[in-house]
N, C-alpha and C positions, 0 to 999 in steps of 0.2 A: 634393416639389413638388406644389402643388395641382393637381388634375385640370384640364387645359386644357379650355376650353369649346368653342372653335372650332378645328378642325384642318383644314388644307389636305391633301387626299389627291390626290397626283399619280399619273398612271397609273390613274385610277379605272375605266377601261373594260377594263383587262386582267384576266387570270385571278385574280390575288391581289387586285387592287383590287375586283373584283366581289364576292369573298367578304367582304372587309372592309367594304364598303359596307353589307352586311346585318348584320354582327356588331358593329362598333364603336359604333353608336348605343346599343346595350344598356348600354354603360358610361357613357352620358351625354354623348357627344360630339356636337356639331353639325358635320357634315362639309361642307366646301366642296370640290367636286369639280373636278378639272382633267384633261383628256386631250387628245390630238391629234385625236381624232374625237368626234363627238357620242355621248352615252350614252342609250340607249333608256330612256324613262320618267324622265329627269332633265333637264327643260328648263332648269333654272338652272345646269347644269354649265358650267364655263368651257372653251371649246374654244380651245386655244392650243398653239403649238409652244414647246419649251424654248429655241429660238433667239430668241423674241420677248421681249426684255428688258422692254419696257414692259408687256406683258401679264402677265409674271411678277411684276413689281413691284406691279401692281394686284391680282393673285391673292393675294399674301402679305400685303397690307395689312390689318392688324387681326386677323390670326389669332394664336392663342396658341402654336401649334406646327405642324410640317409632317411628314407621312409621305411620303417620297419614293420612290415605286415606279416612276415613269415612266422610259422609255428602252427600248432594245433588250434583250431578255431571252434571246437566243440568239446564236450566232456570226454575224458579218457582216464584210464588208470593213472594214478599219481606218478608212477615210474616214467610213463611216456610224457606226461606234462612236464616233469622235472627235466628230462633230457632236452625236449624241443623248446619249451617256453621259458624255462627258468635258466638252465645252463646255457641254452642257445642265445638267449638275450644277453646274458652276461658276456659270452664270448664275443658277441657283436660290439658291445660297449667297450670291451677291452681293445678290440681291433681298432675301433674309432679313436679311442684315446691314444693308442700307440701311433696312429697315422695322422693325428692332429685334426680330425674332422670336427668342425665347429658346432654342428647341430644335428640332432636326430628328432624325427617325428615318430613317436611310438604309438602303435595301434593298441591302445588300451580298450576297455569294453565296458558297457553298462553292467556286465556281470561281475565287475569288481565291487559293485554296490547293489547286486541283484536282490538281496533280502531287504532292501529299503522299501517300505510300503509306498505304493504308487499314490499320487495325489488323487483325491476324490472331492467332488463338489467345489467348494471355495478354498480348498487347501492351497497353500503357496507352492510354487514350483520348487523342485528339489534343487538345493544349492550345490555348487561344485565342490564345496568343502564338507559335504555330508560325510559322516564316518563310513569308511569302507566296510561293506558287509557282503563278501563274495558268496555266490550261490553254488559254486562248483569248484573242483580243483582247477578248472580252466579260469574261472574268475579269480581264484587265489593267485594264479600265476600272473594275472594282469595287475593285481595289487602289488606283487613283488616287483613287476616291471616299473611301476610308478615310483616305488621306493628306491629302486636301483637308479632311476633317472635323477631323483633328488640327490642321492649320494654322489653321483658323478658330477652333478652341477656344484655341489658344496665343496667337494674335495678336489676336483680337476677342472672346473669351469666349463664342462661340456654341457651345452644347452639342450633342453628337450621340451617339446610340447607333447604331452600325453593326451591323446584324443579318446575319450570314452565313447566309442562308436556305438550307435544304436543298431540300425539295420540298413545297410546300403544295398539297395536293389533298384532295378529300373522302375518298379512300382511296389507299393506295399502289398503284402499277401495275407495279412491277418488284421483283425480289429486292433490288437495290441500294437501292431506295427504302425498304426495311424499316429501314435504318440511319439515313437522313437525313430521313425523313418528318416533317412538321409538320402535324398536323390543323388544319383551319380554326379550331376552337375554341381550340386552343393558340396558333395564330397571333395571334388577337385578344388572348389573355391576355398574350402576350409584348409586343405593341405597346402595350397598356395599361400594362404595367410599365415599358416604355421611355419612355413619355410622362410618367409620374408619379414615378419614382424620384428621390431627392434627389441633387444634386451628382454628376452622371454625367461631367462634363467631356467627354472623348471615350472612350467605352467600347465595346469590340468584344465581341459575344456570338455564340455559335452559336445558330441558330434551328431547333429541331426539337422534337418531342415526346420524352417519356421512354421511348424505344424500348428493348426488351430487347436488340436488336442494335446499339445506339448505337455510333457510331464516335468521337464527339467529346465533349469535356467541356462540360457546361452550367453550371459553377460561376459564371461571371460573369453569366450570364442569371438564375440563381436569386438572385444577390446583388441584383438589381434588384427582387426580389419576385415573379419569375416562378415559378409553381407548375404545371408541366405536368400534365395529367390523363389524357392518352391515350398509347397504345402501339400500334405497328404489328403486334405479334405475332399478334393474331387473324387477320391476313391472310396469315401466313407459309406455312402448310401449302399453301394453294391456289396461291400464287404459285410456290413451289418445285416443286410438282408440275407446273406448267405450263411453267416456264422453266428448271428445274434450279438447283442451288446455284451460288454464285459460284466461279469457277475462278481461282486466284491466278496461273496462267500466262497468262491472258487479260489483255492490257494494259488493257482497259476495266474489268476487275474488280479490277485491282491498285491503282488509285489512287482517291483520294477523289472526283475529278471524273467517274468513270465514263466513258461513251463520249465525253464532251467532249474527252478527251485524244487520241483517235485518229480519231473520226468525229463531230464535233460537229453537232448540228442547226443548220440555217441559217435565219436570219431571212427570212421570205418576202416582206417588203415592200420 
């Protein structure tokens, strides 16, 4: 697929959105920014709620592709998750369909499969077709998003790459994150690959760097042309010294979703 020129970036004020605002233009993208709140230094950004169908229709009009990062990124009461992550994602897909947008890159999450036991010892890497086992209402909403993407491909021919993001930060901050960390540079590489690969239909990929302690299989991501360049291992010694190694008898350490399975962080808004 030729590189899209104009890409709508939803959730542009969030943590990942902020990182990608700086990195994606290096690949030649012209970003149209959307968020629920104003973005400092970005006076042209669209300020709109995902519930505002008319604003979404206008936001997607004329773009070549969409990177959908907007929504609640932690646990919250189901009613809030329903409005922001489920109804909001549906509204975006409908606007994209109505305006003829060809491709969406959907920010799914490792929490769609959070109750999957993490690999230990010589266990094989978690495959991308592992059964979904959401660990929260948040993870449940990402499972819905993946199914919605499949439906819009099968029924309407709207392509999606669903990226089950691990943790995208400048550096890992926990021992668990050593296995699911995606450097910002690799995050931009993966999103670029997801935007430009040919004939993706609906493709699900795991989103992380090529970490030495990797838990999941990156084969489907590499098939898009993704070539991760970073590894969390340089941070391992310091983090393990500070926090101790993972304990398989600790529920938060036993599953892919970490502490989301037993003590999830709560959305503050």
